[in-house]
PALO-522612 format. One record per residue (C-alpha): residue number from 1; x, y, z. Coordinates in steps of 0.02 Angstrom, whole numbers, plus 32768, in hexadecimal, padded with zeros to 4 digits. Layout:
> i,px,py,pz
> NUM,X,Y,Z;
...
END
This chain:
> i,px,py,pz
> 1,8000,8001,7FFC;
> 2,8062,8092,7FC2;
> 3,803F,8130,802B;
> 4,806B,81AA,7F9E;
> 5,7FFB,8160,7F18;
> 6,7F6D,8126,7F83;
> 7,7F4C,81B1,8001;
> 8,7F98,8250,7FCF;
> 9,7F94,82EE,802D;
> 10,7EF0,834A,8007;
> 11,7EEB,83D2,7F85;
> 12,7EF3,8466,7FFB;
> 13,7F75,84F6,7FF7;
> 14,800E,84C6,7F8B;
> 15,80A5,8494,7FF3;
> 16,811E,8523,8016;
> 17,81BA,8526,7FB2;
> 18,8242,84C8,8007;
> 19,82B6,8559,8024;
> 20,834C,855C,8097;
> 21,82EF,85C6,8112;
> 22,825A,8551,8114;
> 23,82C9,84BB,8123;
> 24,8335,8504,81B0;
> 25,8298,8537,820C;
> 26,8252,8482,81FC;
> 27,82FC,843D,8235;
> 28,82FA,84A6,82D3;
> 29,8248,846F,82F6;
> 30,8277,83BB,82D5;
> 31,8300,83CE,8355;
> 32,8280,8419,83D5;
> 33,8207,8390,83B1;
> 34,8281,830C,83ED;
> 35,8267,8348,849F;
> 36,81B0,8363,849B;
> 37,8167,82E2,8424;
> 38,81E1,824A,8427;
> 39,820F,8238,84E1;
> 40,818C,81AE,84FA;
> 41,81B2,8150,8456;
> 42,8269,8155,846B;
> 43,8267,8109,851B;
> 44,8203,8071,84EB;
> 45,82A2,7FFD,84D7;
> 46,82B2,8001,8595;
> 47,821E,7F8C,85AD;
> 48,81E9,7F42,8505;
> 49,8249,7E9B,850A;
> 50,8229,7E81,85C3;
> 51,8172,7E97,85AC;
> 52,8172,7E28,850F;
> 53,81CE,7D8E,855A;
> 54,815F,7D79,85F6;
> 55,80E5,7CF2,8614;
> 56,80F0,7C56,85A9;
> 57,815B,7CA0,851D;
> 58,81F3,7C84,8597;
> 59,81E2,7BCC,8569;
> 60,820D,7BF9,84B0;
> 61,82A5,7C66,84E2;
> 62,8316,7C35,8452;
> 63,8370,7C92,83C4;
> 64,82ED,7C78,8341;
> 65,825F,7CBD,83B0;
> 66,82CC,7D56,83E6;
> 67,82F1,7D77,8329;
> 68,8230,7D6A,830B;
> 69,820B,7DE2,8397;
> 70,8280,7E60,834D;
> 71,8239,7E4B,829C;
> 72,8189,7E6E,82E7;
> 73,81CB,7F0A,833B;
> 74,821E,7F48,8299;
> 75,8186,7F2F,822F;
> 76,810F,7F7A,82B6;
> 77,817B,8014,82BA;
> 78,817C,801E,8200;
> 79,80C2,8004,81DF;
> 80,8073,8066,826D;
> 81,80DF,80FF,8296;
> 82,8136,8110,81EF;
> 83,80B2,80E4,8171;
> 84,800C,8111,81C9;
> 85,8048,81A7,8233;
> 86,80D7,81F8,81D7;
> 87,8098,81DB,8123;
> 88,7FDC,81E2,8135;
> 89,7F9D,822A,81D9;
> 90,8008,82C2,81E6;
> 91,7FB9,8304,8146;
> 92,7F0E,8308,819D;
> 93,7F2B,839E,820A;
> 94,7EA9,841F,823B;
> 95,7EFB,84CE,821E;
> 96,7FA1,847E,8254;
> 97,7F51,8428,82EF;
> 98,7F55,8367,8308;
> 99,7F0B,82E9,8378;
> 100,7E62,828E,8388;
> 101,7E04,8334,83A0;
> 102,7E4D,8384,8306;
> 103,7E0B,82F2,829B;
> 104,7D63,8304,82F7;
> 105,7D56,83BC,82DA;
> 106,7D86,83A6,821F;
> 107,7CF4,832A,820F;
> 108,7C82,839A,826E;
> 109,7CA3,8427,81EF;
> 110,7C9A,83BF,8150;
> 111,7BFF,835F,8183;
> 112,7B78,8391,8204;
> 113,7BB8,8323,828D;
> 114,7BCD,83A6,8311;
> 115,7B68,839B,83B2;
> 116,7BA1,8441,83F3;
> 117,7B0E,84B2,8419;
> 118,7AFA,8566,83DD;
> 119,7B51,854F,8336;
> 120,7B2C,85CF,82B1;
> 121,7B3D,85E9,81F3;
> 122,7BB3,8679,8218;
> 123,7C30,8601,826A;
> 124,7C4C,85B0,81BD;
> 125,7C94,8652,8180;
> 126,7D25,8648,81F4;
> 127,7DCB,8636,8196;
> 128,7DFE,859B,81F9;
> 129,7D5D,854C,81D1;
> 130,7D7F,853F,811B;
> 131,7E23,84E8,8132;
> 132,7E37,8455,80BF;
> 133,7DF6,842F,8014;
> 134,7D5D,8490,7FD7;
> 135,7CC2,842C,7FFC;
> 136,7C41,848D,7F96;
> 137,7C5D,8432,7EF6;
> 138,7C40,837F,7F39;
> 139,7B94,8340,7F48;
> 140,7B6D,82F4,7FF3;
> 141,7B85,8235,7FF4;
> 142,7AFE,81BD,8031;
> 143,7B74,818F,80C1;
> 144,7B7F,8246,80F6;
> 145,7AC1,825D,80EA;
> 146,7AA6,81C0,8150;
> 147,7B20,81FA,81DB;
> 148,7AD9,82AC,81DD;
> 149,7A27,826B,81EA;
> 150,7A3E,81F7,8280;
> 151,7A67,8253,8326;
> 152,7A91,81B4,837B;
> 153,7B1D,8198,82FC;
> 154,7B61,8245,831D;
> 155,7B56,8227,83D7;
> 156,7BB0,817C,83C0;
> 157,7C3B,81D8,835F;
> 158,7C4E,8257,83F3;
> 159,7C55,81C2,846E;
> 160,7CDE,8170,8409;
> 161,7D45,8212,8403;
> 162,7D2F,8228,84BD;
> 163,7D68,8172,84D7;
> 164,7E07,819B,8476;
> 165,7E1B,8237,84E4;
> 166,7E00,81CF,8585;
> 167,7E7E,8150,8549;
> 168,7F02,81E0,852C;
> 169,7EDC,8216,85E5;
> 170,7EFC,8164,8614;
> 171,7FA2,8172,85BC;
> 172,7FCA,820A,8621;
> 173,7FBA,81A0,86C3;
> 174,8012,810B,8680;
> 175,80A7,814D,8620;
> 176,80F8,81A1,86B9;
> 177,80E1,8100,871F;
> 178,8128,8084,86A0;
> 179,81B4,80F9,8666;
> 180,81FE,812E,870C;
> 181,81EB,8078,8758;
> 182,8246,802A,86C2;
> 183,82D3,80AC,86C8;
> 184,82F8,809A,8787;
> 185,82F0,7FD9,8770;
> 186,839F,7FEB,8729;
> 187,83DB,7FFA,87DA;
> 188,83AE,7F46,87FC;
> 189,8435,7F13,877A;
> 190,84C2,7F65,87DD;
> 191,852B,7F10,8865;
> 192,84D6,7F73,88F5;
> 193,8425,7F3A,88CD;
> 194,839B,7FA3,8912;
> 195,8307,7F4D,8962;
> 196,825D,7F54,890D;
> 197,821D,7FCA,898F;
> 198,82B1,8049,897D;
> 199,829B,8041,88BB;
> 200,81E4,8069,88D3;
> 201,8205,80F8,8946;
> 202,8286,813F,88C8;
> 203,8204,8134,8838;
> 204,817D,8185,88A1;
> 205,81F3,8219,88CE;
> 206,821E,8234,8814;
> 207,8162,822F,87E4;
> 208,812F,82A8,8872;
> 209,81C2,831C,883A;
> 210,8186,830C,8780;
> 211,80D0,8343,87A3;
> 212,8109,83CA,881E;
> 213,8172,841A,8794;
> 214,80DD,8423,871C;
> 215,80A5,84CF,8754;
> 216,8148,8519,870C;
> 217,810C,84EB,8660;
> 218,8160,8481,85D9;
> 219,81C5,8512,858E;
> 220,822E,852C,8633;
> 221,8278,8480,8628;
> 222,8258,8462,856C;
> 223,8302,84A5,8531;
> 224,834E,841B,8598;
> 225,82DF,8396,854A;
> 226,831D,838C,849B;
> 227,83DA,8376,84CB;
> 228,83A9,82EF,854C;
> 229,8347,828A,84C0;
> 230,83D4,82A3,8446;
> 231,8456,8263,84C4;
> 232,83E4,81D3,84E7;
> 233,83C8,81AC,842F;
> 234,847D,81B0,8411;
> 235,849E,813B,84A2;
> 236,841F,80BA,846A;
> 237,845A,80C3,83B7;
> 238,850D,80AA,83EC;
> 239,84E5,801C,8467;
> 240,8473,7FCC,83E7;
> 241,84FB,7FD1,8364;
> 242,857F,7F90,83D9;
> 243,8510,7EFE,840E;
> 244,84E2,7ECB,835C;
> 245,8597,7EC8,8326;
> 246,85DA,7E7E,83C8;
> 247,855B,7DF9,83EF;
> 248,84FF,7DBF,8351;
> 249,8506,7E19,82AB;
> 250,8496,7D96,825F;
> 251,8403,7DF5,82AF;
> 252,83FA,7E66,8213;
> 253,83A8,7DCF,81B8;
> 254,8310,7DE2,822C;
> 255,82E1,7E80,81CB;
> 256,8289,7E03,8155;
> 257,81CF,7DE9,8180;
> 258,81F1,7D31,816B;
> 259,8229,7D2C,8220;
> 260,817F,7D62,8256;
> 261,8135,7CCB,820A;
> 262,81BE,7C5F,825F;
> 263,8196,7CAC,8303;
> 264,80DD,7C8C,8302;
> 265,80FD,7BDD,82BA;
> 266,8165,7BB5,8351;
> 267,8108,7C13,83DB;
> 268,8050,7C05,83A4;
> 269,7FD9,7C4D,8426;
> 270,8062,7C85,849C;
> 271,80AC,7CEF,8412;
> 272,8007,7D3E,83F0;
> 273,7FF1,7D68,84A8;
> 274,80A3,7DB4,84B0;
> 275,806A,7E3A,842E;
> 276,802C,7E9B,84C4;
> 277,80E5,7EB4,84E9;
> 278,811F,7ED7,8437;
> 279,809B,7F64,8420;
> 280,80F5,7FC4,84AB;
> 281,8177,7FEC,8426;
> 282,8101,8065,83D5;
> 283,80B6,80B8,8476;
> 284,80C9,8172,8464;
> 285,80AB,8174,83AC;
> 286,8008,81CB,83C4;
> 287,806E,8264,8406;
> 288,80B3,8282,835C;
> 289,8002,82AA,831F;
> 290,7FBF,82F4,83C0;
> 291,8050,8375,83D3;
> 292,804B,83AA,831F;
> 293,8009,8459,8351;
> 294,80B5,8487,83A0;
> 295,8117,8455,8308;
> 296,8100,843A,824D;
> 297,80D8,8394,81F4;
> 298,817E,839F,8197;
> 299,81E8,83B3,8236;
> 300,8194,831D,828C;
> 301,81AB,82B4,81EA;
> 302,8262,82E2,81E2;
> 303,8284,82BF,8298;
> 304,8233,8212,828F;
> 305,826F,81D8,81E7;
> 306,8326,820A,81FB;
> 307,8343,8203,82B6;
> 308,82C4,81A5,8320;
> 309,82A2,810E,82A7;
> 310,8357,80E0,8282;
> 311,8389,80F4,8340;
> 312,82FD,8086,837D;
> 313,8313,8001,82F8;
> 314,83CF,7FF2,831A;
> 315,83A9,7FF0,83DD;
> 316,832B,7F63,83CE;
> 317,839D,7F07,8353;
> 318,8431,7F13,83D3;
> 319,83C8,7EDB,8467;
> 320,8387,7E3E,8403;
> 321,843F,7E1B,83D1;
> 322,8473,7E1F,8487;
> 323,83D8,7DBA,84C2;
> 324,83FD,7D33,843A;
> 325,84A0,7D0D,849B;
> 326,845E,7D2F,854A;
> 327,83AC,7CEF,8553;
> 328,83AC,7CF5,8614;
> 329,83C6,7DB4,8618;
> 330,8310,7DD2,85D9;
> 331,82D0,7E26,867A;
> 332,834A,7EBC,866F;
> 333,8371,7EA3,85B8;
> 334,8396,7F61,8597;
> 335,840A,7F7C,862C;
> 336,845C,7ED7,861B;
> 337,8489,7F00,8567;
> 338,84E8,7F9E,8593;
> 339,85A1,7F89,8596;
> 340,85E4,7FA0,8648;
> 341,864B,803A,862A;
> 342,85B7,80A6,85F6;
> 343,8535,805D,866B;
> 344,8522,80EA,86E2;
> 345,851C,817C,865D;
> 346,8499,811A,85FF;
> 347,8430,8101,869C;
> 348,8433,81B4,86C4;
> 349,83FF,81E5,8613;
> 350,837D,815E,8612;
> 351,832B,81A2,86B0;
> 352,832D,8255,866D;
> 353,82E5,821A,85C1;
> 354,8255,81C1,8618;
> 355,822B,825B,8677;
> 356,822B,82C0,85D0;
> 357,81B8,8239,8584;
> 358,813E,8246,8612;
> 359,813C,82FA,8606;
> 360,8102,82FC,8552;
> 361,806F,8286,857D;
> 362,803D,82F1,8611;
> 363,803C,8390,85A2;
> 364,7FD2,8333,8524;
> 365,7F53,82FE,85B1;
> 366,7F3D,83B9,85DD;
> 367,7F1D,83E9,8527;
> 368,7E9C,835A,8512;
> 369,7E3C,8391,85AB;
> 370,7E3B,8448,8573;
> 371,7DF9,840D,84C9;
> 372,7D72,839A,851F;
> 373,7D39,8432,8582;
> 374,7D2D,849B,84DF;
> 375,7CB6,8413,849A;
> 376,7C47,8420,8535;
> 377,7C85,8379,8576;
> 378,7CE8,83A6,860D;
> 379,7CC6,8410,86AC;
> 380,7D16,84BE,86AD;
> 381,7DCE,84B4,86F3;
> 382,7E51,852F,8713;
> 383,7EBF,853E,867B;
> 384,7F62,8596,868E;
> 385,7FC6,85D1,85F9;
> 386,807D,85A5,8622;
> 387,80D4,85F4,8584;
> 388,80C5,869F,8544;
> 389,811F,866E,849F;
> 390,80E7,85B6,847D;
> 391,802A,85B7,8460;
> 392,7FC5,8529,84AA;
> 393,8039,84F4,853A;
> 394,7FCC,84ED,85CA;
> 395,7FC2,84AD,8682;
> 396,7F26,8474,86DE;
> 397,7F44,8463,879D;
> 398,7EB2,83F5,87CA;
> 399,7ED2,837C,8742;
> 400,7F90,837B,8769;
> 401,7F6F,8340,881C;
> 402,7EED,82C3,87EA;
> 403,7F68,8279,876C;
> 404,7FEF,8278,87EF;
> 405,7F83,8219,886E;
> 406,7F4D,8198,87E9;
> 407,8005,817F,87B2;
> 408,8040,8162,885E;
> 409,7FAF,80EE,887F;
> 410,7FDE,8084,87E9;
> 411,8096,8088,880C;
> 412,8081,804D,88C0;
> 413,7FF0,7FD5,8899;
> 414,8045,7F76,8806;
> 415,8102,7F8E,8826;
> 416,811B,7F2E,878C;
> 417,8142,7F7B,86DF;
> 418,80F3,7EDD,8688;
> 419,804B,7EFA,86D2;
> 420,804C,7FB6,86B6;
> 421,808D,7F8D,8607;
> 422,7FEC,7F24,85E6;
> 423,7F83,7FB5,861A;
> 424,7FED,8033,85B8;
> 425,7FEF,7FD1,8518;
> 426,7F35,7FB8,8519;
> 427,7F16,8075,8531;
> 428,7F8D,80A2,849E;
> 429,7F42,8022,842A;
> 430,7E95,8060,844A;
> 431,7EC2,8112,8418;
> 432,7F12,80D5,837D;
> 433,7E7D,806C,8350;
> 434,7E07,80FD,8366;
> 435,7E7B,8170,8304;
> 436,7E7E,80F8,8270;
> 437,7DBF,80FB,826E;
> 438,7DB3,81B9,826F;
> 439,7E35,81CA,81EE;
> 440,7DD8,8159,817D;
> 441,7D42,81CE,818F;
> 442,7DB6,8261,816A;
> 443,7DF2,820E,80C5;
> 444,7D36,8208,808E;
> 445,7CEB,82A6,80D5;
> 446,7D7A,831D,80DA;
> 447,7DF6,82EA,8053;
> 448,7D61,82AE,7FE7;
> 449,7DB9,8212,7FAC;
> 450,7D58,8173,7F80;
> 451,7D0A,8104,800B;
> 452,7D71,806E,7FC1;
> 453,7E14,80CB,7FEA;
> 454,7DDA,80F1,8099;
> 455,7DA1,8037,80B1;
> 456,7E4D,7FFC,8071;
> 457,7E9E,8070,80F7;
> 458,7E2B,803A,817D;
> 459,7E33,7F7E,815D;
> 460,7EF1,7F7B,814C;
> 461,7F1E,7FD9,81E9;
> 462,7E8A,7F94,8250;
> 463,7ECA,7EE4,8225;
> 464,7F77,7F0C,826E;
> 465,7F34,7F70,8303;
> 466,7EAB,7EF1,8320;
> 467,7F26,7E65,8336;
> 468,7F82,7EC9,83B3;
> 469,7EE7,7F03,8409;
> 470,7EA4,7E50,841A;
> 471,7F4F,7E1D,846D;
> 472,7F40,7EB4,84E3;
> 473,7E90,7E89,8510;
> 474,7EC3,7DDB,8545;
> 475,7F25,7E31,85CE;
> 476,7E92,7E91,861B;
> 477,7E9E,7E2C,86BD;
> 478,7F59,7E49,86CE;
> 479,7F51,7F08,86DB;
> 480,7EF7,7F29,8631;
> 481,7E5D,7F5D,868F;
> 482,7EA7,7FFE,86CC;
> 483,7E8C,8068,8633;
> 484,7DDB,8029,8628;
> 485,7DB9,805D,86DD;
> 486,7E0B,8100,86C3;
> 487,7DB1,8124,861F;
> 488,7D0C,80F1,866B;
> 489,7D1A,816C,86F9;
> 490,7D4D,81F9,867F;
> 491,7CC9,81CB,8605;
> 492,7C45,81D4,868A;
> 493,7C81,8280,86BC;
> 494,7C82,82BD,860C;
> 495,7BD5,826D,85DF;
> 496,7B7F,82B4,867D;
> 497,7BC3,835F,865B;
> 498,7B9B,8359,85A4;
> 499,7AE7,8320,85C8;
> 500,7AC9,839F,864F;
> 501,7B0C,842F,85E4;
> 502,7AA1,83FC,8550;
> 503,7A04,83F3,85B8;
> 504,7A26,849C,8604;
> 505,7A45,84E9,8557;
> 506,79A2,8499,8517;
> 507,7945,84E1,85A6;
> 508,798B,858E,857E;
> 509,795E,8570,84C9;
> 510,78A6,8546,84E7;
> 511,788B,85D2,856A;
> 512,78C5,8665,8508;
> 513,7874,8711,8523;
> 514,7803,873F,8491;
> 515,783A,87D8,8436;
> 516,777E,880A,8425;
> 517,777A,8818,84E0;
> 518,7813,8887,84E5;
> 519,77D8,88F8,845B;
> 520,7732,8908,84B3;
> 521,778E,8951,854F;
> 522,77D9,89DC,84E2;
> 523,7887,8A1F,84DF;
> 524,788E,8A3B,85A5;
> 525,7859,8984,85BA;
> 526,77D9,89C0,863B;
> 527,7863,89EB,86B9;
> 528,78DE,8A77,86DB;
> 529,7978,8A6E,866C;
> 530,7A13,8AAB,86D0;
> 531,7ABE,8AD8,8688;
> 532,7B34,8A4C,8670;
> 533,7B4A,89AC,8607;
> 534,7B07,8900,8638;
> 535,7B5D,8866,85F0;
> 536,7AE8,87DC,85FF;
> 537,7B39,8734,85E5;
> 538,7ADE,86A4,859A;
> 539,7AFD,860A,8532;
> 540,7A82,8639,84B1;
> 541,7AC5,8675,8408;
> 542,7A16,86B5,83D5;
> 543,7981,86F6,8438;
> 544,796F,8740,84E1;
> 545,7997,86C8,8579;
> 546,790B,86A8,85FA;
> 547,7978,86F6,8684;
> 548,7955,87A1,8633;
> 549,789F,8796,865B;
> 550,78C9,877F,8710;
> 551,7922,8821,8711;
> 552,789F,888A,86B6;
> 553,7815,8845,8725;
> 554,7872,8851,87CD;
> 555,78E8,88E2,87C3;
> 556,78AD,8997,87C7;
> 557,793E,89D4,8758;
> 558,79B1,8995,86D3;
> 559,7A4C,89CD,866F;
> 560,7A34,8A40,85DE;
> 561,7A9F,89D6,8568;
> 562,7A87,8919,8569;
> 563,7AF9,889F,8511;
> 564,7ACF,87E9,8512;
> 565,7B78,878E,8514;
> 566,7B8A,86D7,84D3;
> 567,7C37,8689,84E8;
> 568,7C35,85ED,847F;
> 569,7CAD,8568,842E;
> 570,7CB4,8544,8376;
> 571,7D00,84A3,832D;
> 572,7DA4,84F2,82EF;
> 573,7E4D,84F6,834D;
> 574,7E53,85B6,8365;
> 575,7DF5,864D,832D;
> 576,7E5E,86E5,82FA;
> 577,7E3E,8786,8361;
> 578,7DF6,87E1,82C4;
> 579,7D6E,875D,82B9;
> 580,7D4D,8741,8373;
> 581,7CB8,87BD,8387;
> 582,7C09,87B0,8336;
> 583,7B9F,884A,835D;
> 584,7AE4,8861,8341;
> 585,7A54,88C5,8379;
> 586,79B8,8885,83DF;
> 587,791A,88F4,83C9;
> 588,7915,899D,836F;
> 589,7999,8A1F,838B;
> 590,7948,8A80,8420;
> 591,7951,89E4,848B;
> 592,7A11,89E7,8494;
> 593,7A1C,8928,8499;
> 594,7AA6,88C9,8443;
> 595,7AE5,8819,8430;
> 596,7B9A,87E3,8435;
> 597,7BDA,873E,840C;
> 598,7C8E,8712,843D;
> 599,7CCF,867A,83E1;
> 600,7D60,860D,8419;
> 601,7DB3,8570,83CA;
> 602,7DD5,84D9,8426;
> 603,7E8D,8505,843F;
> 604,7E6E,85BB,8468;
> 605,7E91,85F6,851B;
> 606,7E1D,867E,8560;
> 607,7EA3,86F2,859E;
> 608,7E7B,8772,8626;
> 609,7EC9,8808,85D0;
> 610,7E48,8883,861A;
> 611,7E27,88CD,8571;
> 612,7D82,8871,8551;
> 613,7D12,8905,857D;
> 614,7D6F,8983,850F;
> 615,7D73,890B,847D;
> 616,7CB5,88EB,8492;
> 617,7C8D,89A8,849B;
> 618,7CF5,89C9,83FC;
> 619,7CA5,8932,83A1;
> 620,7BF2,8972,83CA;
> 621,7C23,8A22,8393;
> 622,7C63,89DF,82EB;
> 623,7BC7,897A,82DA;
> 624,7B5B,8A19,82F4;
> 625,7BBD,8A72,826E;
> 626,7BB5,89E3,81F8;
> 627,7AFD,89CA,820B;
> 628,7AE4,8A80,81E0;
> 629,7B4F,8A72,8144;
> 630,7B1F,89C9,8100;
> 631,7A6A,89BC,80C3;
> 632,7A51,8906,80DE;
> 633,7A59,891D,8199;
> 634,79DB,89A9,81A8;
> 635,795F,896F,8122;
> 636,793A,88CB,8181;
> 637,7909,8938,8219;
> 638,7851,8912,8207;
> 639,7862,885D,81DD;
> 640,78BC,881D,8273;
> 641,790C,886B,830D;
> 642,7989,87DA,8333;
> 643,7A01,8774,82D5;
> 644,7A5A,87F5,826B;
> 645,7B0F,87E2,829A;
> 646,7BB3,8828,8258;
> 647,7C65,87F0,8272;
> 648,7CC2,8887,82BF;
> 649,7D80,8883,82BD;
> 650,7DC4,8897,8373;
> 651,7E7C,88B0,8360;
> 652,7EBD,88E2,8406;
> 653,7F0B,898E,840E;
> 654,7EC5,89B7,8360;
> 655,7E63,8A57,8377;
> 656,7DBC,8A41,831F;
> 657,7D7B,8AC2,82A5;
> 658,7CDE,8ADE,8308;
> 659,7D2A,8B10,83B0;
> 660,7DCC,8B5E,83E6;
> 661,7E1B,8B06,847F;
> 662,7E87,8B60,84FC;
> 663,7EE5,8AED,856F;
> 664,7F26,8B20,861A;
> 665,7F61,8AB8,86AD;
> 666,7F0D,8AE1,874B;
> 667,7F16,8A93,87FB;
> 668,7E69,8AC9,882D;
> 669,7DCA,8AD7,87C8;
> 670,7DAC,8B86,8784;
> 671,7D2A,8BF7,87D3;
> 672,7CB2,8BF5,873C;
> 673,7C9D,8B3B,8752;
> 674,7C8E,8B3F,880E;
> 675,7C06,8BBF,880E;
> 676,7B8A,8B4A,87C1;
> 677,7BB1,8ABD,883C;
> 678,7B67,8AA8,88E5;
> 679,7BCD,8AC6,8983;
> 680,7BC8,8A0F,89A7;
> 681,7C14,89E1,8900;
> 682,7C9B,8A69,8915;
> 683,7CC5,8A22,89C0;
> 684,7CCC,8974,897F;
> 685,7D39,89B7,88F0;
> 686,7DB0,8A0B,8964;
> 687,7DC0,896E,89D0;
> 688,7DE4,8908,8931;
> 689,7E6E,8984,8901;
> 690,7EB6,897B,89B1;
> 691,7EC3,88BB,89A1;
> 692,7F0D,88C4,88F5;
> 693,7F87,8956,88FC;
> 694,7FEE,8913,8869;
> 695,7F5E,8924,87F0;
> 696,7F70,89BF,8780;
> 697,7ECB,89DF,872F;
> 698,7EDC,8A09,8678;
> 699,7E4C,8A79,8653;
> 700,7E1A,8A9B,85A2;
> 701,7DA4,8B30,8580;
> 702,7D4C,8B3A,84D7;
> 703,7D24,8BDB,8479;
> 704,7CC2,8BFA,83DA;
> 705,7D26,8C39,8346;
> 706,7CEE,8CE2,8305;
> 707,7C93,8CA7,8269;
> 708,7C14,8D21,8224;
> 709,7BC5,8CB1,81AB;
> 710,7B91,8C2F,8231;
> 711,7ADA,8C07,823A;
> 712,7A8C,8C59,82DB;
> 713,7A3B,8BB5,8310;
> 714,7ADE,8B57,82FF;
> 715,7B3B,8BE1,835D;
> 716,7ABD,8BDB,83EA;
> 717,7AC7,8B1A,83FA;
> 718,7B8A,8B24,8400;
> 719,7B83,8BB1,8484;
> 720,7B08,8B41,84EA;
> 721,7B86,8AB1,84DA;
> 722,7C1A,8B1D,8513;
> 723,7BBB,8B64,85A9;
> 724,7B82,8AB6,85D6;
> 725,7C36,8A76,85D6;
> 726,7C69,8B0E,8641;
> 727,7BDF,8AE6,86BF;
> 728,7C20,8A30,86D3;
> 729,7C08,897E,869A;
> 730,7BAC,88F8,86F5;
> 731,7BB2,883C,86CC;
> 732,7B12,87DF,86E4;
> 733,7B05,8723,86EA;
> 734,7A8E,86A1,871B;
> 735,7AB5,8640,87BB;
> 736,7A5C,85A4,8780;
> 737,7A27,8508,87E1;
> 738,7A04,8475,876A;
> 739,7986,83F4,87A9;
> 740,7930,8362,874F;
> 741,7873,836D,873C;
> 742,780B,830D,87BA;
> 743,77CA,829E,872D;
> 744,787F,826C,86FA;
> 745,78BC,81BD,8706;
> 746,7923,8188,8799;
> 747,79C5,817E,872E;
> 748,79AC,822E,86EE;
> 749,7991,8271,87A0;
> 750,7A33,821E,87D6;
> 751,7A92,8263,873E;
> 752,7A51,8314,8751;
> 753,7A31,832D,880C;
> 754,7AC6,82C8,8848;
> 755,7B4D,82C7,87BA;
> 756,7B33,8364,875E;
> 757,7B14,83CD,87FD;
> 758,7BAD,8382,8854;
> 759,7C1A,83B0,87BD;
> 760,7BD4,8460,87B4;
> 761,7BF5,8480,8868;
> 762,7CA3,843C,8866;
> 763,7CE2,848C,87C1;
> 764,7D0A,8540,879B;
> 765,7C7A,85B9,8793;
> 766,7C51,8601,86EA;
> 767,7C7C,86AC,8727;
> 768,7D2D,867A,8757;
> 769,7D3F,8618,86AF;
> 770,7D10,86B2,864D;
> 771,7D84,8724,86AC;
> 772,7CF3,8792,86ED;
> 773,7D2F,8810,876E;
> 774,7CD5,87DB,880B;
> 775,7CAE,888D,8849;
> 776,7C46,88AF,87B0;
> 777,7BE9,880C,87B0;
> 778,7B26,87FF,87CE;
> 779,7AE4,8752,87D9;
> 780,7A2B,8721,87CB;
> 781,79EB,867E,8817;
> 782,798B,860F,87A3;
> 783,794D,8559,87AC;
> 784,7950,84F1,8710;
> 785,78DE,8458,8709;
> 786,791E,83F4,867C;
END
């Protein structure tokens, strides 16, 4: 199956010219990727042979079987990482991003598979949305129509993606445990043997140190990573070469697949069960695709094809050559095969390399959880951006400590790399199996190739992966149950959160305030309109949320300018700042009611840069101007008073044409703003300032440019907006309690009343997640019966 002829890169942008600048940039990225991407894959030789030759395979411990095992490792490395990942999968990126979620978001955009609520046609105009081949020309296939029509199939697809995500989280727990345990096990080969207890204590100390360092961020220690991995690769290459020449050069013959046939002929069922150990040679391959966002496809290809692949093949070959002459050394095959003079340096490098490998998987786990949250499938957690320069490097404290506790529990509970290896191999193989399935769908729906080609790809790789998976599943009683238990727990959390969030959104959708009622109240809404801007947060992208009617009926006064804000995720990796804001109007002009939709991609971090209010005001001002100039906005005034939206560029620091912004740094709030606040608010404000003396408030004051030709109605509206901003901004949110209806089934009551409300109480509040200043927040209690 030739990768070039069968599955070519899709016809999107032509590849850039291979100039020296481009090549040197990719070589630098390839060097950096060694530390981040390949730490896990390159440390596999520590435990592959040990895990393979356990159980009944020890009875067949002869030269032919060892040659066969090496042949299996060689062909596995060639077919899965090299052929599937390097040649095919790295072409299926989503705006440069990789991983299970990238494939899923590509599918959601090219076929209507998305289950995200509040999606709009305007989202399809995003630049990142149109990535990939143009899909307008192709008529929708019967398969596509079938999948789009059945909601259960779309839900099943999401469940499969989430299962893949849970298995990656499982990797995040198991990789540090197996890597660190196998590297310190080298101390049992030395003269002064450590006891098992001392070894375990050392492994636990290293693991606690590894997780405790996470808050520094990868980039602080990343510059050390690549050199460590390079020294490690040179070491294993040299040792492999030495062992091959010194012990048994005939091992080169085992590159022929004929030895695989001989291996199975001799070992039979025992050989098939031992595949659970062989597959550990490709664990960490998924990181090549998952970490694509930090590098380029070319740099990852260069690093694998020219450095990683040769080094690993030579190392496995050398270890097999050594074992063919020393069959009894199988328990510590890697450390026994090291020549004595270089034992200690290699031991130190091995320990450092395993820490690097673990680091990469932990970072990937943080990214996966952030992406699950963007899809509405994980509770809100604190996301810390650890690098100003490298986008997407994040740290999640709660998840970090949960991972640490689970990793320590597994290390102390199993104390055996073979048992952990069984669990680890199963988790990795499940991720690969799911990735192959999603990739087959991408070949059909995104690349628009024939179904036959996708079927060939699917059957070929599923056959290979299925054989490994079946061998790994045999080992469920011997540790293989761990990833299933971990995935089950995480899946329950994800499903309960997703279900509760959907039910709450549907309640909001069905209980919207009717515009007829608002229009009947008149521009004053039947209450006193006081100076100031009220930002009302809701998950609705259209219509007025039910929480608003609570205000109008229960409060005697309300802000003069009202903005309904909806912060939502769209199925793209990131949304550029110029396309982030969608602005529209609700009700006619005298009502002074607007809608703002803030869009984020699944990799975007909602930074607290304190500039949101000013960007919002400038965007609304631009919208008011645009509406006056462009007839298509004003002509539909009578037809509908909601739903006319415009993308307004929100470049930070770019002064808009509608308003002139004057910036000044102040330590206290200026008098003009204080005058309109009550004494209580002023005193709270001064207490807040006393507690946070380091905060220098950057106050932006807006002015209207002197434009004699401006429409008087537009000028008046812009003046109202500026005065409202001067008077202060209040953030209004619903403090909601979600309960199951009395008529609900017992299971639904358990999920909503127990599961969902427990998660809501113990995760971060929406106000904190959206960086809303606590002092300006007004919360309205509301009960949702879903």
